[in-house]
C-alpha positions as CSV (number, residue, x, y, z in Angstrom):
1,M,0.1,0.2,-0.1
2,S,1.2,3.7,-0.9
3,G,1.3,6.7,1.6
4,K,-0.9,8.2,-0.8
5,L,-3.5,5.9,-0.5
6,Y,-2.9,5.5,2.8
7,D,-3.3,9.1,3.2
8,L,-6.1,9.4,1.9
9,K,-7.6,6.4,3.5
10,E,-6.8,7.8,7.1
11,H,-9.2,10.6,6.2
12,W,-12.5,8.9,4.5
13,M,-14.7,10.9,7.1
14,L,-12.9,13.8,6.1
15,I,-13.6,13.3,2.1
16,I,-17.4,12.5,3.0
17,S,-17.6,15.7,4.5
18,L,-16.1,18.0,2.0
19,M,-18.0,16.1,-0.6
20,L,-21.5,16.7,1.4
21,V,-20.5,20.2,1.7
22,A,-19.6,20.3,-2.4
23,S,-23.0,19.2,-2.7
24,I,-24.5,22.4,-1.7
25,L,-22.4,24.9,-3.1
26,R,-24.5,25.3,-6.6
27,A,-27.9,23.1,-6.4
28,P,-29.8,26.0,-3.9
29,I,-28.9,28.4,-6.9
30,T,-29.2,25.9,-10.3
31,A,-32.8,25.1,-8.7
32,V,-34.5,27.9,-9.0
33,G,-33.9,28.4,-12.6
34,P,-36.2,26.0,-13.5
35,V,-39.1,27.3,-11.6
36,V,-39.0,30.9,-11.8
37,D,-42.7,31.3,-13.5
38,Q,-43.9,29.8,-10.6
39,I,-41.9,31.7,-8.1
40,K,-43.4,34.6,-10.1
41,A,-46.8,33.6,-10.0
42,S,-47.0,33.0,-6.5
43,L,-44.9,36.0,-5.2
44,Q,-46.2,38.6,-7.9
45,I,-42.9,39.9,-9.1
46,S,-41.7,40.6,-12.5
47,N,-38.8,39.6,-14.4
48,T,-36.8,42.1,-13.5
49,V,-36.7,40.9,-9.8
50,A,-37.2,37.1,-10.7
51,G,-33.5,37.9,-12.8
52,L,-32.2,39.2,-9.5
53,L,-32.8,35.7,-7.9
54,T,-29.9,34.9,-10.0
55,T,-27.9,37.9,-9.8
56,I,-27.6,38.3,-5.7
57,P,-26.1,35.2,-4.7
58,L,-23.0,36.2,-7.4
59,L,-22.9,39.7,-6.1
60,I,-22.9,38.3,-2.5
61,F,-20.1,36.1,-3.8
62,G,-18.2,39.4,-4.8
63,I,-18.8,41.4,-1.8
64,A,-18.1,38.6,0.5
65,S,-15.0,36.7,-0.4
66,P,-12.1,39.4,0.6
67,I,-13.3,38.8,4.4
68,I,-13.8,35.6,4.3
69,P,-9.6,34.7,4.8
70,K,-10.0,37.7,7.6
71,L,-12.5,35.3,9.5
72,V,-10.2,32.2,9.0
73,R,-7.5,33.7,10.8
74,K,-9.2,35.2,13.8
75,Y,-11.1,32.0,14.2
76,S,-10.2,28.6,12.5
77,I,-10.9,27.3,9.2
78,N,-13.1,24.6,10.6
79,L,-15.3,27.0,12.2
80,I,-16.1,29.0,9.5
81,I,-17.0,26.4,7.3
82,F,-19.7,24.8,9.8
83,Y,-21.2,28.2,10.1
84,S,-21.4,28.4,6.5
85,L,-23.6,25.4,6.4
86,I,-25.9,26.8,9.1
87,F,-26.3,29.8,7.2
88,I,-27.1,27.8,3.9
89,L,-29.6,25.9,6.6
90,C,-31.0,28.8,7.4
91,G,-31.7,30.3,3.8
92,L,-32.7,27.5,2.4
93,V,-35.5,27.8,5.3
94,I,-36.2,31.6,5.0
95,R,-36.5,31.5,0.9
96,N,-39.3,29.5,1.4
97,L,-41.3,31.7,3.4
98,S,-43.9,33.0,0.9
99,S,-42.8,36.6,0.3
100,V,-40.7,38.2,-2.1
101,E,-38.5,39.9,0.9
102,W,-38.1,36.3,2.6
103,F,-37.0,35.0,-0.6
104,I,-34.3,37.5,-1.5
105,L,-33.2,37.4,2.3
106,G,-33.0,33.5,2.1
107,T,-31.0,34.2,-1.1
108,I,-28.6,36.7,0.6
109,I,-28.3,34.4,3.5
110,I,-27.7,31.5,1.1
111,G,-25.3,33.2,-1.0
112,L,-23.2,34.4,2.0
113,G,-22.8,30.5,3.2
114,I,-21.8,29.5,-0.2
115,A,-19.4,32.1,-0.7
116,V,-17.4,31.0,2.2
117,G,-17.5,27.7,0.6
118,N,-16.1,28.6,-2.5
119,V,-13.4,30.3,-0.5
120,T,-12.2,28.1,1.8
121,I,-12.4,24.5,0.4
122,P,-9.6,25.2,-2.1
123,S,-7.7,26.2,0.9
124,Y,-8.7,23.1,2.8
125,V,-7.7,21.0,0.6
126,K,-4.1,22.6,0.0
127,L,-4.0,22.4,4.1
128,K,-4.7,18.7,4.3
129,F,-3.9,17.1,1.1
130,P,-1.1,18.8,0.1
131,L,0.2,15.3,-1.8
132,H,-3.4,14.8,-3.5
133,I,-4.7,18.7,-4.8
134,G,-5.7,17.7,-8.2
135,L,-7.3,14.6,-6.9
136,V,-9.6,15.6,-4.4
137,T,-10.2,19.3,-6.3
138,G,-11.5,17.0,-8.8
139,L,-13.8,14.7,-6.3
140,Y,-15.4,18.4,-5.2
141,G,-15.2,19.7,-8.3
142,A,-17.7,16.3,-9.8
143,V,-20.0,16.9,-7.0
144,M,-20.4,20.6,-7.0
145,N,-21.6,20.3,-10.6
146,G,-23.5,16.9,-10.9
147,M,-25.4,18.2,-8.0
148,A,-25.9,21.5,-9.6
149,G,-27.1,19.7,-12.6
150,V,-29.4,17.7,-10.3
151,G,-30.6,20.8,-8.9
152,G,-31.4,21.7,-12.3
153,G,-33.1,18.7,-13.8
154,L,-35.2,17.8,-10.8
155,S,-36.4,21.0,-9.9
156,F,-39.4,21.5,-12.5
157,P,-40.3,17.7,-11.9
158,L,-40.5,17.8,-8.2
159,S,-42.8,21.2,-8.1
160,E,-45.4,19.2,-9.7
161,V,-45.6,16.4,-7.5
162,S,-47.3,18.0,-4.1
163,R,-49.3,21.4,-3.6
164,Y,-46.4,22.7,-2.6
165,D,-45.0,23.2,-6.1
166,Y,-41.6,25.1,-6.3
167,K,-41.2,25.1,-2.2
168,L,-40.9,21.4,-2.7
169,S,-38.1,21.3,-5.4
170,L,-36.4,24.1,-3.1
171,S,-36.8,22.8,-0.1
172,I,-35.1,18.9,-0.8
173,W,-31.6,20.5,-0.4
174,L,-32.4,21.0,3.0
175,I,-31.6,17.3,3.9
176,L,-27.7,17.6,2.3
177,A,-27.5,21.0,4.3
178,L,-28.3,18.8,7.6
179,L,-26.2,16.1,6.6
180,A,-23.1,18.3,5.7
181,I,-23.7,19.7,9.6
182,V,-23.9,16.7,11.1
183,F,-21.0,15.3,9.1
184,W,-18.5,18.6,9.5
185,I,-19.4,18.4,13.1
186,K,-16.7,16.0,13.8
187,Q,-14.1,18.7,12.3
188,L,-14.7,21.0,15.0
189,K,-12.6,18.8,17.0
190,A,-10.0,18.7,15.0
191,P,-6.9,20.8,15.6
192,T,-7.0,24.0,14.9
193,Y,-5.0,26.1,12.2
194,H,-3.5,29.5,12.7
195,T,-1.5,31.0,9.8
196,K,1.5,31.7,12.3
197,G,1.5,28.3,13.3
198,V,1.4,26.8,9.7
199,D,3.2,29.4,7.8
200,E,5.6,31.1,9.9
201,N,8.3,31.2,7.5
202,T,6.3,32.6,5.1
203,P,5.0,36.8,5.5
204,T,1.3,36.2,5.8
205,L,-0.1,38.1,2.9
206,T,-2.3,41.4,2.8
207,V,-5.0,42.4,0.0
208,K,-2.6,45.0,-0.8
209,D,0.1,42.3,-1.4
210,I,-2.0,40.2,-3.7
211,T,-2.8,43.0,-5.5
212,K,0.7,43.5,-6.6
213,S,0.9,40.2,-8.4
214,R,0.3,39.6,-12.0
215,I,-0.3,36.1,-11.3
216,A,-3.4,37.5,-8.9
217,W,-4.4,39.5,-11.3
218,G,-4.4,36.9,-14.3
219,L,-6.4,34.2,-11.9
220,A,-9.0,37.0,-10.8
221,L,-9.2,38.2,-14.2
222,S,-9.8,34.5,-15.6
223,F,-12.2,33.2,-13.2
224,G,-14.1,36.1,-13.7
225,L,-14.3,36.0,-17.5
226,Q,-14.7,32.1,-17.2
227,S,-17.7,32.6,-14.7
228,M,-19.2,35.6,-17.1
229,I,-19.0,32.8,-20.0
230,F,-20.6,29.8,-18.0
231,Y,-23.8,32.2,-16.7
232,S,-24.1,33.6,-20.1
233,V,-23.9,30.7,-21.8
234,V,-26.8,29.5,-19.2
235,A,-28.6,32.4,-19.7
236,W,-28.2,32.7,-23.7
237,V,-27.4,29.5,-25.4
238,P,-30.4,28.2,-25.2
239,T,-31.9,31.1,-27.0
240,I,-29.3,30.9,-30.0
241,L,-29.9,27.3,-30.3
242,V,-33.5,27.7,-31.3
243,A,-32.6,30.5,-33.2
244,Q,-30.3,28.1,-35.1
245,G,-33.2,25.6,-35.8
246,L,-33.5,23.3,-32.5
247,T,-36.8,23.1,-30.8
248,F,-37.5,24.4,-27.5
249,K,-37.3,20.7,-26.2
250,T,-34.3,19.8,-27.9
251,A,-32.2,23.2,-27.1
252,G,-33.1,22.1,-23.3
253,Y,-31.4,18.3,-24.2
254,Y,-28.5,19.8,-25.8
255,F,-27.7,22.3,-22.8
256,M,-28.7,19.2,-20.1
257,F,-25.6,17.8,-22.2
258,A,-22.9,20.2,-21.8
259,Q,-23.8,20.7,-18.2
260,F,-23.9,16.8,-17.6
261,I,-20.5,17.1,-19.1
262,Q,-18.6,18.7,-16.6
263,V,-18.9,16.1,-14.2
264,P,-16.1,13.9,-15.2
265,I,-13.8,16.9,-16.4
266,A,-14.2,18.2,-13.1
267,F,-12.9,15.2,-11.6
268,I,-10.1,14.7,-14.7
269,F,-9.0,18.0,-15.4
270,P,-7.5,18.8,-12.0
271,Q,-5.7,16.1,-11.9
272,F,-4.1,16.8,-15.4
273,V,-3.6,20.3,-14.7
274,E,-1.5,19.3,-11.4
275,S,0.3,16.7,-12.8
276,V,1.7,18.1,-15.9
277,K,4.9,20.3,-15.4
278,N,4.1,22.7,-18.3
279,K,0.3,24.6,-16.9
280,R,-0.1,26.5,-19.9
281,I,-0.7,23.1,-21.6
282,P,-4.1,22.6,-20.1
283,V,-4.6,26.5,-21.2
284,I,-4.5,25.7,-24.7
285,I,-6.4,22.9,-24.5
286,I,-9.3,24.9,-22.6
287,F,-8.7,27.7,-25.5
288,I,-8.8,25.1,-28.5
289,C,-12.3,23.8,-26.9
290,F,-14.0,27.0,-26.4
291,I,-13.0,28.4,-29.7
292,T,-14.3,25.3,-31.7
293,G,-17.3,25.3,-29.7
294,F,-18.6,28.5,-30.2
295,S,-17.6,28.3,-33.4
296,L,-19.6,25.6,-34.4
297,M,-22.4,27.4,-33.0
298,F,-22.8,29.2,-36.6
299,V,-23.6,25.8,-38.3
300,Q,-27.4,25.4,-38.8
301,Q,-27.0,21.6,-38.3
302,N,-28.2,19.5,-35.4
303,I,-25.6,17.1,-34.9
304,V,-23.0,19.9,-35.2
305,L,-24.5,22.1,-32.7
306,L,-24.4,19.3,-30.9
307,I,-21.1,18.6,-31.1
308,A,-20.8,22.8,-30.4
309,M,-22.6,22.5,-26.8
310,L,-20.1,18.9,-25.3
311,L,-17.2,21.0,-26.5
312,I,-18.6,24.2,-24.8
313,G,-19.1,22.3,-21.7
314,S,-16.4,20.5,-21.5
315,S,-14.3,23.9,-21.8
316,A,-16.1,25.4,-19.6
317,G,-15.9,22.5,-17.0
318,S,-11.8,22.7,-17.5
319,A,-11.5,26.4,-17.2
320,F,-13.5,26.7,-13.6
321,S,-11.3,23.4,-12.3
322,T,-8.0,25.1,-13.6
323,C,-8.9,27.9,-11.6
324,M,-9.9,26.0,-8.6
325,V,-6.6,23.8,-8.3
326,L,-4.5,27.3,-9.4
327,F,-5.8,28.7,-6.0
328,S,-3.8,25.8,-4.2
329,L,-1.4,25.5,-6.7
330,K,0.0,29.2,-7.2
331,A,0.5,29.6,-3.8
332,N,3.2,28.7,-0.9
333,T,0.6,28.5,2.1
334,Y,-2.8,27.7,2.6
335,D,-3.2,31.0,4.4
336,G,-1.6,32.4,0.6
337,S,-4.2,30.0,-1.3
338,M,-7.0,31.4,0.8
339,M,-6.1,35.2,-0.1
340,L,-5.5,33.9,-3.8
341,S,-8.7,32.3,-3.5
342,G,-10.7,35.4,-1.5
343,F,-9.3,38.5,-4.0
344,S,-9.9,36.3,-7.3
345,Q,-13.5,35.4,-6.4
346,S,-14.3,38.8,-5.4
347,V,-13.2,40.4,-8.9
348,G,-14.2,37.4,-10.8
349,Y,-17.8,37.3,-9.6
350,I,-18.4,41.0,-9.9
351,I,-17.5,40.1,-13.4
352,A,-19.5,37.5,-13.7
353,A,-23.0,39.1,-12.8
354,S,-22.5,41.3,-15.4
355,G,-22.1,39.2,-18.3
356,P,-25.7,37.9,-18.7
357,L,-27.3,41.4,-18.1
358,L,-24.5,43.2,-20.4
359,M,-25.4,40.6,-23.5
360,G,-29.3,41.0,-22.6
361,M,-28.3,44.8,-23.5
362,I,-26.4,44.0,-26.7
363,Q,-29.2,41.7,-28.1
364,D,-31.9,44.1,-27.4
365,H,-30.0,46.8,-29.2
366,I,-28.8,44.5,-32.3
367,Q,-32.0,42.5,-32.0
368,N,-29.6,39.2,-33.6
369,E,-29.1,36.2,-31.3
370,I,-26.1,35.4,-33.7
371,V,-24.1,38.2,-32.5
372,N,-23.5,36.7,-29.1
373,I,-21.7,34.0,-30.6
374,Y,-19.0,36.6,-31.6
375,I,-19.0,37.7,-28.0
376,F,-18.3,34.2,-26.5
377,I,-15.4,33.9,-28.8
378,L,-13.9,37.2,-28.0
379,L,-14.7,36.3,-23.9
380,S,-12.9,32.7,-24.9
381,I,-9.6,34.8,-26.0
382,M,-9.8,37.2,-23.2
383,V,-9.5,33.8,-21.2
384,F,-6.7,32.4,-22.5
385,I,-4.5,35.5,-22.5
386,T,-5.7,36.0,-18.6
387,L,-5.1,32.0,-18.2
388,M,-1.6,32.2,-19.5
389,I,-0.4,34.8,-17.1
390,A,-2.0,32.9,-14.1
391,T,0.0,30.0,-15.3
392,E,3.5,31.5,-15.3
393,D,5.7,29.1,-13.2
394,K,5.9,31.3,-10.4
395,T,3.8,31.1,-7.3
396,I,1.9,34.5,-6.1
397,E,4.8,34.4,-3.4
398,E,7.7,34.7,-5.9
399,T,6.1,37.0,-8.0
400,I,5.1,39.8,-4.9
401,F,8.1,39.3,-2.4
402,T,10.9,39.2,-5.2
403,K,9.8,42.9,-6.0
404,R,10.3,44.0,-2.1
């Protein structure tokens, strides 16, 4: 038995706990879209307010992410993750209290809880599994993407099985939240890791330090741009597919295939990124898949459009996974990893939140869905450039402290 295999078996309860946390980092959000018409009718809200229900979590991610490393330094990463799960649980309950005010408040609370998971988990993996960053990142990435697909796929069918309609489909995630809390309680008894105790040979990074690193900016911008592509694809690609000749039903299936192909990609690609010596090779692969996929969307043939969606799904999953694993690999310490994750996700999610809105405004002005394909191609080029900067063969500490 190898040392690596034994290390993972030794921490199997922690692995399960991490997977349960990952299972509720996307699904409570993706479950909203398929039942938004029911929500609008029940709460008597406009399309604009309904659109905010998806945008609010992204803005919360951007606002809260820089604060989270400070909280972890003051208390402990185990405790902060535990409270984030409590926040998600409470938010899920509050969101279903039958008024638009409660729904928005619940959405904000859920967003705060998920923001903590987004920022802390990559750093936690670096802390607990330094020899298996790619593997463990791949595991939680696959679970997170898989449950996001399940959340979107089951939301509408669950809303039709009882008189509670959308409230049932949005409440089902309480079960996973409770399980995650129960499993994570054991981690509260684990040793508390403080920055100075773990990383005493490296200066503690500040936000000002992070802003001086070109690698940090490259990773922050690439994370934001790939997120903008993802959420804009969610918002506009089904419409583009219909404009290219598909039925709404077929477009929905194609979009579903693009989502589910991200599950194996999210598992495999982080391990590839970790293992390959030249980190720019995965970036080139992502770029080729993005450009090819979006370019094929100009072709009005069903099989070609299906291939396009599979390529777009693969590249979106690969880009997200690459950013996640780079949060760990591009820092020398777990504290540096958390600062990099918080900074990148703060900048990134604010960028991402603007994507669907800007593309909608452009489409309203030009009145042609196909113009969005050109925008996607431009965004893909920008992701390539920024990821090439982020994958320079240095860590953020090396780019920051060598300047002093």
